[in-house]
All heavy atoms as TSV, in Angstrom:
chain	resi	resn	atom	element	x	y	z
A	1	MET	N	N	96.084	149.585	121.533
A	1	MET	CA	C	96.751	148.596	120.719
A	1	MET	C	C	96.525	147.198	121.318
A	1	MET	O	O	96.296	146.254	120.570
A	1	MET	CB	C	98.241	148.901	120.615
A	1	MET	CG	C	98.941	147.934	119.727
A	1	MET	SD	S	100.618	148.263	119.174
A	1	MET	CE	C	101.442	148.963	120.515
A	2	ILE	N	N	96.613	147.081	122.622
A	2	ILE	CA	C	96.396	145.780	123.266
A	2	ILE	C	C	94.984	145.275	122.983
A	2	ILE	O	O	94.780	144.099	122.696
A	2	ILE	CB	C	96.643	145.873	124.785
A	2	ILE	CG1	C	98.108	146.198	125.073
A	2	ILE	CG2	C	96.240	144.595	125.502
A	2	ILE	CD1	C	99.088	145.129	124.660
A	3	TYR	N	N	94.007	146.181	123.040
A	3	TYR	CA	C	92.626	145.788	122.758
A	3	TYR	C	C	92.500	145.210	121.351
A	3	TYR	O	O	91.814	144.206	121.153
A	3	TYR	CB	C	91.681	146.979	122.934
A	3	TYR	CG	C	90.243	146.635	122.663
A	3	TYR	CD1	C	89.478	145.981	123.631
A	3	TYR	CD2	C	89.659	146.928	121.438
A	3	TYR	CE1	C	88.167	145.633	123.380
A	3	TYR	CE2	C	88.348	146.584	121.180
A	3	TYR	CZ	C	87.602	145.937	122.147
A	3	TYR	OH	O	86.312	145.600	121.889
A	4	SER	N	N	93.173	145.807	120.389
A	4	SER	CA	C	93.084	145.302	119.015
A	4	SER	C	C	93.730	143.918	118.901
A	4	SER	O	O	93.246	143.069	118.155
A	4	SER	CB	C	93.708	146.282	118.025
A	4	SER	OG	O	95.088	146.393	118.224
A	5	PHE	N	N	94.815	143.674	119.647
A	5	PHE	CA	C	95.405	142.338	119.638
A	5	PHE	C	C	94.443	141.327	120.259
A	5	PHE	O	O	94.284	140.217	119.761
A	5	PHE	CB	C	96.742	142.310	120.374
A	5	PHE	CG	C	97.901	142.725	119.520
A	5	PHE	CD1	C	98.674	143.810	119.878
A	5	PHE	CD2	C	98.235	142.033	118.373
A	5	PHE	CE1	C	99.745	144.203	119.096
A	5	PHE	CE2	C	99.311	142.409	117.582
A	5	PHE	CZ	C	100.068	143.493	117.951
A	6	PHE	N	N	93.789	141.703	121.358
A	6	PHE	CA	C	92.833	140.792	121.990
A	6	PHE	C	C	91.629	140.547	121.083
A	6	PHE	O	O	91.104	139.439	121.037
A	6	PHE	CB	C	92.403	141.316	123.349
A	6	PHE	CG	C	93.459	141.148	124.421
A	6	PHE	CD1	C	93.338	141.808	125.613
A	6	PHE	CD2	C	94.559	140.336	124.235
A	6	PHE	CE1	C	94.290	141.661	126.608
A	6	PHE	CE2	C	95.519	140.179	125.213
A	6	PHE	CZ	C	95.385	140.837	126.405
A	7	ALA	N	N	91.193	141.570	120.351
A	7	ALA	CA	C	90.099	141.392	119.392
A	7	ALA	C	C	90.538	140.443	118.278
A	7	ALA	O	O	89.748	139.609	117.816
A	7	ALA	CB	C	89.666	142.733	118.832
A	8	SER	N	N	91.781	140.548	117.871
A	8	SER	CA	C	92.310	139.651	116.853
A	8	SER	C	C	92.379	138.216	117.388
A	8	SER	O	O	92.094	137.267	116.657
A	8	SER	CB	C	93.690	140.124	116.408
A	8	SER	OG	O	94.184	139.334	115.372
A	9	CYS	N	N	92.726	138.062	118.650
A	9	CYS	CA	C	92.730	136.735	119.278
A	9	CYS	C	C	91.334	136.131	119.231
A	9	CYS	O	O	91.159	134.960	118.877
A	9	CYS	CB	C	93.194	136.821	120.725
A	9	CYS	SG	S	94.956	137.052	120.927
A	10	LYS	N	N	90.351	136.931	119.583
A	10	LYS	CA	C	88.974	136.454	119.582
A	10	LYS	C	C	88.550	136.053	118.166
A	10	LYS	O	O	87.932	135.007	117.967
A	10	LYS	CB	C	88.044	137.531	120.130
A	10	LYS	CG	C	86.621	137.094	120.247
A	10	LYS	CD	C	85.764	138.172	120.876
A	10	LYS	CE	C	84.323	137.714	120.970
A	10	LYS	NZ	N	83.469	138.728	121.586
A	11	LYS	N	N	88.907	136.864	117.196
A	11	LYS	CA	C	88.546	136.587	115.804
A	11	LYS	C	C	89.144	135.271	115.318
A	11	LYS	O	O	88.511	134.522	114.582
A	11	LYS	CB	C	89.022	137.739	114.912
A	11	LYS	CG	C	88.758	137.527	113.447
A	11	LYS	CD	C	89.283	138.676	112.621
A	11	LYS	CE	C	89.089	138.402	111.135
A	11	LYS	NZ	N	89.675	139.451	110.315
A	12	HIS	N	N	90.373	134.976	115.737
A	12	HIS	CA	C	91.070	133.787	115.280
A	12	HIS	C	C	90.981	132.623	116.270
A	12	HIS	O	O	91.703	131.627	116.129
A	12	HIS	CB	C	92.538	134.111	114.980
A	12	HIS	CG	C	92.697	135.084	113.861
A	12	HIS	ND1	N	92.497	134.739	112.542
A	12	HIS	CD2	C	92.997	136.401	113.855
A	12	HIS	CE1	C	92.682	135.796	111.779
A	12	HIS	NE2	N	92.983	136.821	112.561
A	13	GLU	N	N	90.096	132.778	117.275
A	13	GLU	CA	C	89.851	131.739	118.282
A	13	GLU	C	C	91.120	131.316	119.008
A	13	GLU	O	O	91.429	130.135	119.141
A	13	GLU	CB	C	89.153	130.541	117.637
A	13	GLU	CG	C	87.808	130.886	117.033
A	13	GLU	CD	C	87.159	129.722	116.321
A	13	GLU	OE1	O	87.811	128.669	116.138
A	13	GLU	OE2	O	86.000	129.868	115.932
A	14	VAL	N	N	91.872	132.311	119.454
A	14	VAL	CA	C	93.111	132.094	120.196
A	14	VAL	C	C	92.901	132.582	121.629
A	14	VAL	O	O	92.303	133.635	121.849
A	14	VAL	CB	C	94.278	132.877	119.538
A	14	VAL	CG1	C	95.522	132.841	120.397
A	14	VAL	CG2	C	94.563	132.328	118.159
A	15	ASN	N	N	93.376	131.809	122.586
A	15	ASN	CA	C	93.298	132.216	123.983
A	15	ASN	C	C	94.244	133.408	124.193
A	15	ASN	O	O	95.458	133.265	124.021
A	15	ASN	CB	C	93.709	131.052	124.875
A	15	ASN	CG	C	93.637	131.378	126.338
A	15	ASN	OD1	O	94.006	132.462	126.777
A	15	ASN	ND2	N	93.180	130.419	127.103
A	16	PRO	N	N	93.724	134.593	124.575
A	16	PRO	CA	C	94.570	135.780	124.708
A	16	PRO	C	C	95.675	135.620	125.745
A	16	PRO	O	O	96.802	136.081	125.538
A	16	PRO	CB	C	93.615	136.888	125.133
A	16	PRO	CG	C	92.263	136.400	124.817
A	16	PRO	CD	C	92.320	134.914	124.805
A	17	PHE	N	N	95.396	134.928	126.850
A	17	PHE	CA	C	96.422	134.740	127.874
A	17	PHE	C	C	97.571	133.888	127.347
A	17	PHE	O	O	98.738	134.219	127.522
A	17	PHE	CB	C	95.824	134.096	129.132
A	17	PHE	CG	C	96.861	133.780	130.171
A	17	PHE	CD1	C	97.402	134.797	130.946
A	17	PHE	CD2	C	97.312	132.494	130.356
A	17	PHE	CE1	C	98.373	134.524	131.893
A	17	PHE	CE2	C	98.281	132.198	131.288
A	17	PHE	CZ	C	98.814	133.221	132.064
A	18	GLN	N	N	97.239	132.779	126.684
A	18	GLN	CA	C	98.282	131.900	126.135
A	18	GLN	C	C	99.087	132.618	125.062
A	18	GLN	O	O	100.304	132.471	124.990
A	18	GLN	CB	C	97.665	130.629	125.558
A	18	GLN	CG	C	97.110	129.711	126.598
A	18	GLN	CD	C	96.426	128.502	125.989
A	18	GLN	OE1	O	96.154	128.459	124.788
A	18	GLN	NE2	N	96.148	127.516	126.823
A	19	TRP	N	N	98.398	133.391	124.214
A	19	TRP	CA	C	99.098	134.131	123.165
A	19	TRP	C	C	100.052	135.160	123.767
A	19	TRP	O	O	101.209	135.266	123.356
A	19	TRP	CB	C	98.097	134.827	122.231
A	19	TRP	CG	C	98.767	135.824	121.357
A	19	TRP	CD1	C	99.502	135.564	120.242
A	19	TRP	CD2	C	98.838	137.235	121.549
A	19	TRP	NE1	N	100.010	136.729	119.724
A	19	TRP	CE2	C	99.610	137.776	120.523
A	19	TRP	CE3	C	98.301	138.095	122.502
A	19	TRP	CZ2	C	99.865	139.132	120.417
A	19	TRP	CZ3	C	98.565	139.445	122.387
A	19	TRP	CH2	C	99.332	139.949	121.356
A	20	LEU	N	N	99.576	135.937	124.749
A	20	LEU	CA	C	100.408	136.968	125.356
A	20	LEU	C	C	101.605	136.351	126.075
A	20	LEU	O	O	102.732	136.843	125.957
A	20	LEU	CB	C	99.579	137.817	126.321
A	20	LEU	CG	C	100.261	139.032	126.911
A	20	LEU	CD1	C	100.729	139.986	125.816
A	20	LEU	CD2	C	99.317	139.765	127.859
A	21	LYS	N	N	101.380	135.252	126.781
A	21	LYS	CA	C	102.476	134.563	127.471
A	21	LYS	C	C	103.523	134.086	126.463
A	21	LYS	O	O	104.717	134.303	126.643
A	21	LYS	CB	C	101.920	133.382	128.263
A	21	LYS	CG	C	102.939	132.623	129.070
A	21	LYS	CD	C	102.253	131.509	129.868
A	21	LYS	CE	C	103.211	130.798	130.753
A	21	LYS	NZ	N	103.993	129.769	130.102
A	22	HIS	N	N	103.067	133.459	125.393
A	22	HIS	CA	C	103.972	132.968	124.345
A	22	HIS	C	C	104.756	134.135	123.725
A	22	HIS	O	O	105.959	134.032	123.500
A	22	HIS	CB	C	103.161	132.245	123.273
A	22	HIS	CG	C	103.932	131.897	122.050
A	22	HIS	ND1	N	104.795	130.829	121.992
A	22	HIS	CD2	C	103.983	132.488	120.826
A	22	HIS	CE1	C	105.337	130.770	120.794
A	22	HIS	NE2	N	104.866	131.769	120.060
A	23	THR	N	N	104.068	135.228	123.445
A	23	THR	CA	C	104.700	136.390	122.812
A	23	THR	C	C	105.768	136.988	123.711
A	23	THR	O	O	106.886	137.255	123.269
A	23	THR	CB	C	103.643	137.449	122.465
A	23	THR	OG1	O	102.696	136.860	121.565
A	23	THR	CG2	C	104.264	138.656	121.814
A	24	LEU	N	N	105.445	137.189	124.984
A	24	LEU	CA	C	106.412	137.787	125.900
A	24	LEU	C	C	107.610	136.878	126.145
A	24	LEU	O	O	108.725	137.356	126.339
A	24	LEU	CB	C	105.733	138.155	127.222
A	24	LEU	CG	C	104.705	139.278	127.112
A	24	LEU	CD1	C	104.006	139.484	128.456
A	24	LEU	CD2	C	105.335	140.568	126.625
A	25	GLU	N	N	107.389	135.577	126.114
A	25	GLU	CA	C	108.501	134.636	126.308
A	25	GLU	C	C	109.423	134.572	125.094
A	25	GLU	O	O	110.595	134.244	125.230
A	25	GLU	CB	C	107.955	133.237	126.604
A	25	GLU	CG	C	107.340	133.103	127.970
A	25	GLU	CD	C	106.685	131.752	128.189
A	25	GLU	OE1	O	106.465	130.997	127.205
A	25	GLU	OE2	O	106.370	131.455	129.354
A	26	ASN	N	N	108.898	134.873	123.917
A	26	ASN	CA	C	109.674	134.679	122.686
A	26	ASN	C	C	110.092	135.954	121.976
A	26	ASN	O	O	110.846	135.883	121.008
A	26	ASN	CB	C	108.877	133.805	121.720
A	26	ASN	CG	C	108.730	132.413	122.242
A	26	ASN	OD1	O	109.705	131.701	122.400
A	26	ASN	ND2	N	107.508	132.019	122.547
A	27	ILE	N	N	109.646	137.091	122.428
A	27	ILE	CA	C	109.896	138.326	121.686
A	27	ILE	C	C	111.386	138.690	121.625
A	27	ILE	O	O	111.846	139.231	120.624
A	27	ILE	CB	C	109.060	139.498	122.225
A	27	ILE	CG1	C	109.064	140.613	121.206
A	27	ILE	CG2	C	109.571	139.975	123.568
A	27	ILE	CD1	C	107.787	141.328	121.062
A	28	MET	N	N	112.130	138.341	122.637
A	28	MET	CA	C	113.552	138.697	122.646
A	28	MET	C	C	114.393	137.764	121.776
A	28	MET	O	O	115.461	138.149	121.311
A	28	MET	CB	C	114.091	138.681	124.078
A	28	MET	CG	C	113.509	139.775	124.951
A	28	MET	SD	S	113.840	141.431	124.352
A	28	MET	CE	C	115.585	141.537	124.631
A	29	SER	N	N	113.902	136.564	121.543
A	29	SER	CA	C	114.717	135.595	120.808
A	29	SER	C	C	114.353	135.486	119.332
A	29	SER	O	O	115.044	134.805	118.582
A	29	SER	CB	C	114.589	134.220	121.457
A	29	SER	OG	O	113.253	133.773	121.395
A	30	ILE	N	N	113.312	136.161	118.905
A	30	ILE	CA	C	112.867	136.025	117.513
A	30	ILE	C	C	113.579	137.047	116.623
A	30	ILE	O	O	113.875	138.163	117.052
A	30	ILE	CB	C	111.331	136.157	117.401
A	30	ILE	CG1	C	110.862	135.618	116.070
A	30	ILE	CG2	C	110.879	137.565	117.617
A	30	ILE	CD1	C	109.397	135.262	116.047
A	31	ASN	N	N	113.867	136.637	115.422
A	31	ASN	CA	C	114.488	137.518	114.437
A	31	ASN	C	C	113.474	138.595	114.048
A	31	ASN	O	O	112.286	138.302	113.885
A	31	ASN	CB	C	114.879	136.683	113.213
A	31	ASN	CG	C	115.661	137.451	112.182
A	31	ASN	OD1	O	115.580	138.676	112.100
A	31	ASN	ND2	N	116.414	136.723	111.383
A	32	HIS	N	N	113.929	139.821	113.869
A	32	HIS	CA	C	113.008	140.925	113.557
A	32	HIS	C	C	112.247	140.692	112.253
A	32	HIS	O	O	111.165	141.212	112.060
A	32	HIS	CB	C	113.756	142.261	113.515
A	32	HIS	CG	C	114.653	142.433	112.333
A	32	HIS	ND1	N	115.914	141.873	112.279
A	32	HIS	CD2	C	114.461	143.080	111.165
A	32	HIS	CE1	C	116.468	142.173	111.116
A	32	HIS	NE2	N	115.616	142.906	110.415
A	33	LYS	N	N	112.806	139.888	111.373
A	33	LYS	CA	C	112.121	139.590	110.105
A	33	LYS	C	C	110.947	138.629	110.318
A	33	LYS	O	O	110.095	138.503	109.447
A	33	LYS	CB	C	113.099	138.990	109.106
A	33	LYS	CG	C	114.166	139.964	108.663
A	33	LYS	CD	C	115.127	139.317	107.701
A	33	LYS	CE	C	116.206	140.307	107.306
A	33	LYS	NZ	N	117.203	139.698	106.418
A	34	ASN	N	N	110.923	137.954	111.450
A	34	ASN	CA	C	109.879	136.964	111.734
A	34	ASN	C	C	108.888	137.438	112.798
A	34	ASN	O	O	108.198	136.619	113.390
A	34	ASN	CB	C	110.517	135.655	112.186
A	34	ASN	CG	C	111.400	135.057	111.124
A	34	ASN	OD1	O	111.175	135.257	109.940
A	34	ASN	ND2	N	112.423	134.341	111.532
A	35	LEU	N	N	108.809	138.720	113.039
A	35	LEU	CA	C	107.883	139.221	114.057
A	35	LEU	C	C	106.434	138.849	113.769
A	35	LEU	O	O	105.652	138.668	114.692
A	35	LEU	CB	C	108.002	140.738	114.200
A	35	LEU	CG	C	109.117	141.229	115.107
A	35	LEU	CD1	C	109.152	142.743	115.133
A	35	LEU	CD2	C	108.973	140.680	116.498
A	36	LYS	N	N	106.098	138.699	112.517
A	36	LYS	CA	C	104.723	138.321	112.167
A	36	LYS	C	C	104.355	136.953	112.731
A	36	LYS	O	O	103.189	136.650	112.903
A	36	LYS	CB	C	104.524	138.339	110.658
A	36	LYS	CG	C	104.522	139.738	110.084
A	36	LYS	CD	C	104.220	139.729	108.613
A	36	LYS	CE	C	104.199	141.156	108.099
A	36	LYS	NZ	N	103.841	141.223	106.687
A	37	ASP	N	N	105.355	136.139	113.036
A	37	ASP	CA	C	105.086	134.838	113.636
A	37	ASP	C	C	104.457	134.969	115.022
A	37	ASP	O	O	103.846	134.028	115.515
A	37	ASP	CB	C	106.365	134.007	113.746
A	37	ASP	CG	C	106.899	133.596	112.385
A	37	ASP	OD1	O	106.153	133.674	111.386
A	37	ASP	OD2	O	108.080	133.196	112.330
A	38	LEU	N	N	104.622	136.121	115.652
A	38	LEU	CA	C	104.060	136.335	116.986
A	38	LEU	C	C	102.653	136.932	116.956
A	38	LEU	O	O	102.039	137.086	117.995
A	38	LEU	CB	C	104.983	137.256	117.808
A	38	LEU	CG	C	106.363	136.701	118.118
A	38	LEU	CD1	C	107.192	137.721	118.881
A	38	LEU	CD2	C	106.268	135.403	118.901
A	39	TYR	N	N	102.133	137.238	115.784
A	39	TYR	CA	C	100.780	137.789	115.679
A	39	TYR	C	C	99.766	136.722	116.088
A	39	TYR	O	O	99.993	135.521	115.887
A	39	TYR	CB	C	100.487	138.231	114.253
A	39	TYR	CG	C	101.215	139.459	113.781
A	39	TYR	CD1	C	101.036	139.911	112.489
A	39	TYR	CD2	C	102.095	140.162	114.589
A	39	TYR	CE1	C	101.697	141.042	112.018
A	39	TYR	CE2	C	102.764	141.279	114.125
A	39	TYR	CZ	C	102.563	141.712	112.850
A	39	TYR	OH	O	103.217	142.812	112.386
A	40	PRO	N	N	98.633	137.141	116.634
A	40	PRO	CA	C	97.621	136.167	117.061
A	40	PRO	C	C	97.162	135.227	115.939
A	40	PRO	O	O	96.945	134.043	116.183
A	40	PRO	CB	C	96.461	137.036	117.546
A	40	PRO	CG	C	97.098	138.316	117.968
A	40	PRO	CD	C	98.243	138.508	117.021
A	41	GLN	N	N	97.024	135.727	114.719
A	41	GLN	CA	C	96.555	134.874	113.634
A	41	GLN	C	C	97.565	133.793	113.270
A	41	GLN	O	O	97.210	132.789	112.663
A	41	GLN	CB	C	96.162	135.676	112.395
A	41	GLN	CG	C	97.248	136.528	111.816
A	41	GLN	CD	C	97.228	137.946	112.344
A	41	GLN	OE1	O	96.856	138.198	113.472
A	41	GLN	NE2	N	97.629	138.889	111.523
A	42	ASN	N	N	98.812	133.957	113.655
A	42	ASN	CA	C	99.841	132.948	113.379
A	42	ASN	C	C	100.156	132.089	114.603
A	42	ASN	O	O	100.919	131.138	114.499
A	42	ASN	CB	C	101.117	133.619	112.893
A	42	ASN	CG	C	100.896	134.342	111.585
A	42	ASN	OD1	O	100.103	133.931	110.763
A	42	ASN	ND2	N	101.572	135.449	111.406
A	43	PHE	N	N	99.567	132.400	115.738
A	43	PHE	CA	C	99.845	131.674	116.978
A	43	PHE	C	C	99.392	130.223	116.903
A	43	PHE	O	O	100.117	129.329	117.291
A	43	PHE	CB	C	99.197	132.374	118.169
A	43	PHE	CG	C	99.358	131.623	119.453
A	43	PHE	CD1	C	100.593	131.506	120.062
A	43	PHE	CD2	C	98.274	131.004	120.065
A	43	PHE	CE1	C	100.758	130.812	121.246
A	43	PHE	CE2	C	98.415	130.316	121.235
A	43	PHE	CZ	C	99.659	130.216	121.834
A	44	LYS	N	N	98.200	129.989	116.388
A	44	LYS	CA	C	97.676	128.614	116.316
A	44	LYS	C	C	98.593	127.737	115.470
A	44	LYS	O	O	98.812	126.589	115.809
A	44	LYS	CB	C	96.278	128.613	115.713
A	44	LYS	CG	C	95.181	128.763	116.699
A	44	LYS	CD	C	93.851	128.568	116.018
A	44	LYS	CE	C	92.848	128.033	116.996
A	44	LYS	NZ	N	91.554	127.826	116.373
A	45	LYS	N	N	99.124	128.285	114.389
A	45	LYS	CA	C	100.000	127.512	113.516
A	45	LYS	C	C	101.268	127.099	114.260
A	45	LYS	O	O	101.715	125.971	114.154
A	45	LYS	CB	C	100.365	128.318	112.277
A	45	LYS	CG	C	99.196	128.632	111.388
A	45	LYS	CD	C	99.595	129.578	110.269
A	45	LYS	CE	C	98.378	130.117	109.572
A	45	LYS	NZ	N	98.698	131.222	108.708
A	46	SER	N	N	101.836	128.020	115.045
A	46	SER	CA	C	103.060	127.697	115.770
A	46	SER	C	C	102.782	126.817	116.974
A	46	SER	O	O	103.607	126.015	117.369
A	46	SER	CB	C	103.791	128.970	116.199
A	46	SER	OG	O	103.031	129.673	117.168
A	47	ALA	N	N	101.599	126.931	117.569
A	47	ALA	CA	C	101.242	126.122	118.735
A	47	ALA	C	C	100.968	124.680	118.352
A	47	ALA	O	O	101.126	123.781	119.161
A	47	ALA	CB	C	100.029	126.728	119.432
A	48	ASP	N	N	100.566	124.445	117.106
A	48	ASP	CA	C	100.284	123.093	116.649
A	48	ASP	C	C	101.547	122.275	116.435
A	48	ASP	O	O	101.486	121.057	116.399
A	48	ASP	CB	C	99.482	123.125	115.334
A	48	ASP	CG	C	98.054	123.591	115.555
A	48	ASP	OD1	O	97.591	123.559	116.707
A	48	ASP	OD2	O	97.423	124.008	114.565
A	49	LEU	N	N	102.669	122.919	116.279
A	49	LEU	CA	C	103.918	122.196	115.996
A	49	LEU	C	C	104.439	121.463	117.175
A	49	LEU	O	O	104.218	121.587	118.255
A	49	LEU	CB	C	104.986	123.173	115.485
A	49	LEU	CG	C	104.648	123.849	114.158
A	49	LEU	CD1	C	105.739	124.869	113.821
A	49	LEU	CD2	C	104.530	122.823	113.055
């Protein structure tokens, strides 16, 4: 599963280390309905804010 997330990071031109760090820091505070916000394809959008 981790490999597929890293492959998704590569596909969406996201740094896997930065994405994983962001995800682990925010996973406990995010609403379960917004888990998709932590996906690699949505990381760039949230990082730009």
